[in-house]
Every structure is written in C-alpha cells, then in structure tokens.
N, C-alpha and C positions, 0 to 999 in steps of 0.2 A: 739131563745133565747140563748145567750151566758152566761155561768155560769162557772167560772174557778178560780182557785188559781193562782195568778200572782206574779211575782217578779219585783219590781221597783227599778232601780239603783238610788241612791241619794248620793251625796258627794262621799265618798269612801266605802259605805256600800250598801247592798241590803235590801229592805223592802218587807215583805209579804203583799199581799192584796187579798181580795175577790171581784171579778169583775163580775157583772151581767148586761147584756145589753139586754133589750127586743127588739123585732123587731120594727123598725121605731121609736126608742127612740128620744124624743125631746131634751134631755139634759142628762148629767151625773152628779150625785150628789156625790161629793167627801167628805168623812167624816174625820174630824179631832177630835180625841178623847181627853178627858180631862186628867189631870195629873194622872198618875198611872194606866191608863186604856189601852185598846188595841182594835184591830179590832173586838174582841169578845164581846165587850160591849153589854149586852142584850138590853139596852135602845136604842142605836144607831141601832142595828139590827132590833128592832121592828119598828123604824121610817123608816128605809130603806125598809122594806117590804111594808109599807103603800105607800111610794113613788113609788115603782115599780107597784102598782096597777094603777097608772096614766100614765104608759108607760115611766117612767124615769129610766135611768140606775143608778147603784150605784157602788161605789168603796170604800169599807171599808178597810183601811190599817193601819198597824203599822207604827208609825212615828219614832220609834227607832228600831235599829237592836237588835238581841237577846242578844248580848254582852252588848250593851248600856242599854238595859232593865234590865239586871242583875245588872249593875252598879247603875242604877237609883233606883232600889229597895232598895239598901243599903245606897245610898248617896243623893237621890233626886236631883242630879246635872243637869239632863237633862229636867225634866218635866216643869220647868219654863224658859227654854232657848227658848224664843219665836222666836228669829231670826233663830235658828237651825230648829225649827219645821216649821216655815214659808218656809224656803228653801226646806224642804222635801215635802211640799205641792206643791211648784212650780215645783219640779222635777216630782211629780206625774202628774201634768197637762201637762208637756212636754211629759211624757210617753204616756198619753192618746192621745195626738195629733199625736204621732208616730204610733198608732195602726190603721190599715186601717178601721176597723169597727167603730171606735170612732172619726176618724179625722174630724175636722170641727164642731163637736158637742159642744155647749156651756157647760160650767162647772158651776154648783152651788156648793158652799162650805158650808158645814154644820159643825159647830164647837161647841163642848160642853166644858164648863169650860175654861181651858187655851187654848184648841184647837180653841176656837172662836177668840182669839187674833192672833193665828197663821194664821187662815183663812183670817183675815183682812189684815195682813201683806202680805200674798200671793196675795190677790186681788189687793192691791196697786202695787205689782210688775208686775202683768200680767193683766192689766185692759182690754185688748182686748179679753181675754179668759174667763173672769168671768161674768156669767149671773147675779148672786146674791150671797149674803152671808147671811146665817141664823145662829143665835147664840142661843143655848139652855142652859139657866142657865150659860151664858158665862161671861168671864172677858175681855170685849172689851177694858177696860182701859189699859190692859197690852200691847196693840198694839202700844202704844206711838204715835209718830208723824204720823204713817201710817194711823191713823184714818182720818186725813184731806185729805189724798190722795186716798182714796177709791172712785171709780167712780160708782160701781155697787150698785143697791138698797140693803139695809140691813134690815133684819127682826130680831129684838131682842125679844126673848121669855123668860120670867122670871116668876117664881112663886110669887104670892103676899106675901107669908110668908117668902120668901127668901130675907129679907129686906135689908141687906147690899149689896147683889149682885144687887138687884133692884135699889138701890141708885147709884151704880157704872154704871149701864146701863143707867140710866137717865142722868147722867153726860156725859157719852160717846155719847149718842144721841145728846146732845147739841153741841158736837164737830164735829159730822159728817156733811160733806157738801153734801154727796150723799143723794138721796131720802131714807127715812127710816121710819120704823114703830116699835113701842114698843107694844108687845102683852103680857099682864099680865094674867096669868092663876089663877083664883080665888082659894084661899085655898091651893095652891101648895107650897111645900118647894123645896129645891135645887135639889133633885133628882127626883122630880115629881112622888113620890111613892104613892100619894093619889089616890083613885079610880077615874078613868077617866082622870087623869091629863096628863099622857103621851100620851093617845089617843088624847087628845086635841092638844098637841104639834104636833103629827104626822099629824093630819088633817090640822092644820093651816099651817104647813110647805108644805104640798102637795098642798094646794090651792094657796099658795104664789108662789111656783115654776111653777105650771101650768099657772097662770096668767102671769108670766114673759116670759114663753115660747110662749104663745099666743101673747103677745105684740111684741115679737121679730119677730114672723112669720108675724104679721100684718104689721110691719115696712118693712119687706122684700118684701111683696106684694106691699107696697106703692112705693118702688123703681122700 
C-alpha cells in the first residue's frame, strides 16, 4: 500500500495531493473538489475511503496553489475558472502516468460541484486516459462544448431535492454523446447531508467504477 503526500506540477505552480494506491489497483480515482473546497473535503475523503475498499487508488489534490487559494478566498476569481481547473486535472493525470507504480492504470475522474465541469473538460482533453467520469452534485453544464467531446462513460449523481442542479444535470445528460447514467438520491439536497445519502453516493460510485474496471479487463482478455 502506497500512502503519501505528493506535489504535482501544473502550469507554473505546484499542487499538494494525498495519494493512496492499494496493491494491484485496477484504476486511480482522481478527485476534483468543488468551489471553495480542497483536498481535505470530508465528503470526498469519505467517498475515497469507500472506493479504496474495492482496490481502487485515490488522488485527492488541491487544484489551486496556496497563493491562488488565498486570492480566491477574497475574490472567488479562480473557483469558476473551469479551463484552469481542467488543465490542473490534465497535469495530475500526466503526473500519474509518470509514476512507475501508477503508469498504465486507467484514471476515473470524480468531480463535485464545479469540479465536475473541470473533470469533463479534462476527460475530453485526455480521452485515452480516462476510464469514466463521476459527478456528485455537479455542474456539468459549465463544461460547455467539452460535453459533446467526452468519450468515457459518465455517471451523474444528484439529490432529488437539489432541484435546480438536477435540472442542469438532466439538460447536460441530453447533450452527452458518451454512455451515461443519471442516479438520483431520494430526499438528498446539494451536500448529501441527510442520513445515508452520502453513503449511497459512495456505494454507487464504487459499483460504477468496479463495473468499468471489469469491463476494461474483459475487453483486454478479448484481445
């Protein structure tokens, strides 16, 4: 088991990340946090822990440098800069490919809120590397034209009571050309704070990722 704090170069800054890789991992799940959050997001960390029980690696990272984060706290100038956040995720995927222990492993992108848009942008940029994209209470509409260029399967998870975001996800789903599924968590609001709601998100994400890994392995055996 590899578990370490890592530093990922991106643009002209360095980004901190928490990287965990179980033995014989089938994929690495790269997390893109939402606006105003960080790699310390308790919700993403809870989901990451559940994913690791299925033998999946996780990389939770900050998408802004410490200086950018301080600026953003005052001005909110970076949190909705989807092209910037998408580039940071692409840089993280390139970093993973350069690590001997992770080289060749497919990457699943897990995005929350605005991070979901960044994940979709990154998936369109690196279609050969991305196994799947998962959005938790995400804003896929902010991905713009990248939506039509995503090739990997997409799972959209939204709370039934998060009505405006649910509507946005339904509209984005209609624009997706990739295989996709919309999973609505009954009774849940935007942050999935209701009893059992976040646990359902984690289980659904885990099952989806495991299915994608198994399908990939099956296709490999077929060749």
